[in-house]
N, C-alpha and C positions, 0 to 999 in steps of 0.2 A: 281910823275908820274901820279897823279890823273887827271891832266889837259892835259896830253900828247895827241897829235893828231897822230894817228897810221894808216898807210895804208899798208896792208899786201898782196898786189897783184899788182905788176908792172913788165913790160917787157922791155927788152933792145934789141939791134940789135943782141944779141947772140941767139935770137929766132925770133919772128915776130914783135918786136918793131923797131922803126926807129932811136933810139938814143943810144949812148953808155951808159953803166952803170953809168959813172960819170955824164953825162948830166941828166940822169933820177933822180939821187939823188939830184943834184943841183936844178933841177926844183922843186922837192918835198920840198927842203929846202926853196926855194923862196916863196913857198905857205904855209909855216908855219908848215910843217910836222916834227914831232920829231922822229918817228920810221918808218922805211920802210923795206919791204921784197922784194928782187928781186926774182921773180918766173918765170924765163924763162922756156919755154917748154922743158922738157926732158933733161936739161943740167944744170950744175953748173958753166959753163965757166965764168960767169960774177961776181961771188961772190967776188973775191979778189979786183977787181977794185971798186965795190960798197962799200965794207967794208972800203977801204982806203978813199973814198970820204965821207962816213959817219963820219969817224974819223976827217976829215978836218973840217966838219961843226958842230961837236959836237952832231951828231945824233946817234941813235942806229940802228944797222943792224940786221935783222932777215934773215938767209940764208934759201932759199926756192927753190922748184921746182914745176912746174905745170905738173904733170905726166899724160900722156895720158892714157885713159882706154876705153875699147870697150863696146858698147851696140848695140843691133840690129839696123842696119841702119846707124851707124856712130860711133863717139867717143865722150866721155865726159872727164872731167878733175878732178883730185884729187890733191889738194894743199898739199905739203909736207913741213913741217916746221922743221928745225933742223935735217935733216937726215945726216948720215955719207956718204959722196960721195965716200968713199973708199969701201963701202959695195959691194962685188962682184956681187951679184944678181941684186941689184938696178942698178949698173953701166952697167952691161951687157944688162939689159932690156932697159935702156935709149939709149944705143948705137944701139940696134936693132930697136927701134922706130925711131930714127933719120935716119937710113938707109932706112927704109920703107917710111918715110915721103918724102925723096928725090926722090925715084922712083915714089911715088904718084904724086908729083908736076910735074915731067916730063910727066906723063900720062895726067895730067890735061892740061898742056901747049899744048901738041899735040892735044887734043880735042878742046881747045879754038882756036888754030891757024887755024883750018879748017874754022871757020866762021869769025875769026878776024885775018887775016894774019899779021897785023901790030904788034900783040902781039907775038914777037919772043922769043925764048929761051934766046937769048942774052939780050933782054930788061928786061925780068923777072929777070934774074940773076944779072943784074946791081943793083938791090935793095937788094942783099943778101950780108951780111957780111961773109967773109971767115970762114967756120966751123960752121955757125949758124944752128940751128934747123929750117927746112923749114916748112912753113905753108901757107895757102891760102892768107894771106895778101900780100905776094910778088907778086902774080898774080893780086890781087886787085889793088895794087899800079901801076902796069904796065897798067892795064885797065884805071885807072884814068889819067895816064900820056899821053895817046894818045886820051883822050876825049870820050871813049866809055861809061863810067859812070862818074858821078860827084864826088862821094865820095867812100871811102873804104866800108862804110856801105851799100851803094847802090849796090856795087859788091856782097857783101855777101848776100844781099836780093834777088838777081836775078841770075846772071850768075854762081856764085860760091856756091849757096845754095844747101844744101843736097837735092837730088832728081832731080837736073838738069842734063842734059845730059853731062855736063862738070865735074861733081863732081866725085871724086874717094875716096875710103877709104884707110886707112893704118893700119899696124899691131899695136895693143895695147893689153896689158893684160886685163882681165876682171876687173870690178870695185873691186871685192873682192880680186883678185890677186894683184891689185895695192895697195890696203890698206895693205895687208900682206907684200908686199915688203917695203913699207914705214915704217911700224912698226918694221920689222926685221932690218932696217937700223937705228933705234932709232929716227925716225921722227914722227911727229904728223900729221895724215891725216885729212884734212878738205875738204868736197865736194864743188867744185867750182860751183858757180851760178847754183844751182840744178833745178830751176823751171822757165825756160825761155819759150819764144815762138819765132818761126821763126828760130830755130836752134835745133840741136840734144840736148836733155835734159834728165836728170834722171827722171823728172816728166812731164807728159802731162796733160793738163787741164781736159781731160775726165776721168782721174782716180778719183775714190772716195776717201774721206778722210781716210777711213779704210785701203784701199789698199796702199795709200801713207805712212801712219803711219807704216804699217807692213814692207814696203820696207826700211824705215829708221831704224826701229828696227832691222831688219836683218843686215843692214850695221853696226849698232852699235855693234852687236854681233860679227861681223867680225873684229872689231877694229876701225871703224870710230870714230873720236873724235868730229866732229862738222860739221856745215854747214855755208857756206858763204851766209848769208841771205841778208845783205844790199849791193846789187849790182844792178846797173841800168838796167840790162837785166832780172832780176827776175820779174815776173808779180806781180801786186798789191795783187792779191788773194794768190799767192804763198808765198809772204812775210808774209802775215797775218797768213796763215796756218802753215808755217814753224816755226814761233815764238812759236806757241802753241806746235807743235811737239817737238821743241828743249827744251822747258820747261819740257815736260813730260819725255823726254829721257835724260835730263841733258847734252845736247850737248853744246860744245863751240859754240858761235855765233860770226862770224866775219863780217866785212864790209870793202870794199875796192874799189878802183877806177878801177882796171884792166887797168891801164894806158899803152898805147902802143907807146907813143911819138907823137909829133906834126905831123900833116898830116895824122894821123890814126883816131882812134875813137876820138870823141870830148870831152870825159870825161878826166878831169885833176886830178892829184894827190890830194887826200883829198876830192874828191867829195863824197865818202863814207868812213867811218872810223870804226875802231874796238875799243871797250871799253877797258880801261886799265886792268880791272879785267879779261877779256877774254884773253888778251895777257899774263897775269900772269899764267893762266892755261896752255897755250901753252909752255911757258918757263919751267914750272915745269915738264911737260911731256916729253919734248925733251931730249933725251940722246945720240943722234948721234953726233951732232955738237953743242957745248955749245952756248947758246944765252945769251949775256950780255946786259942788259938794263941799260942805264946811269941814 
């Protein structure tokens, strides 16, 4: 396993990805990935299909969720590896988030339609898999399809950006509550892309190092296991500082693509990866759903 290529953050059409779990896994296989985690937003609906496809290609599957969490002005995400999906509190919270996400998308569609009438509810929902967790990418794909923006990223940077008149928030537990839910379900909580710019983030550039370290130390005390440091949306300074903080706090360090499927973000599976020894730590800590590595 020392040479394994490990990507621990991928999405399917069960949330805001554009492809089925099977296609996501097959794409990762074609790009030489040995271990994948399906981490759809606030749902485990794609686990079984992804696991079967991993078995087909001789890959290892890590069951995951990208759980929404609230901060002032928006939401961030905590990756959960190996939680028990039958845990009542985690399951109920995910259901509540999904319901809130749906009403939020409807509010955003109503706002967008005022200025862009061609972006109808029917058009937006044509990009939604039945039962999927809804997110801003479905509106972004609609905006791209009618030529209002060129790419999904462009939609996120403008019309759908936090602070725009079209943006709306949704329910999510606090970050410490999310960490507690994941731990109670036997999962391993890793903070997703914590130090970004141009989107809601756990860390903002104006915070000093002492304040950021204290923030991460408090989250570790609450049960946080690690940080997703190697991610294309983290800033260069953030990556540098987080490596030092992770060393001091003995955090698990992960890297991943955050793949959303073709036609979405340009990042492909394997663009960033996790070291095998870090995966070993995740496997050892997970007690909710067993993680078997080939």
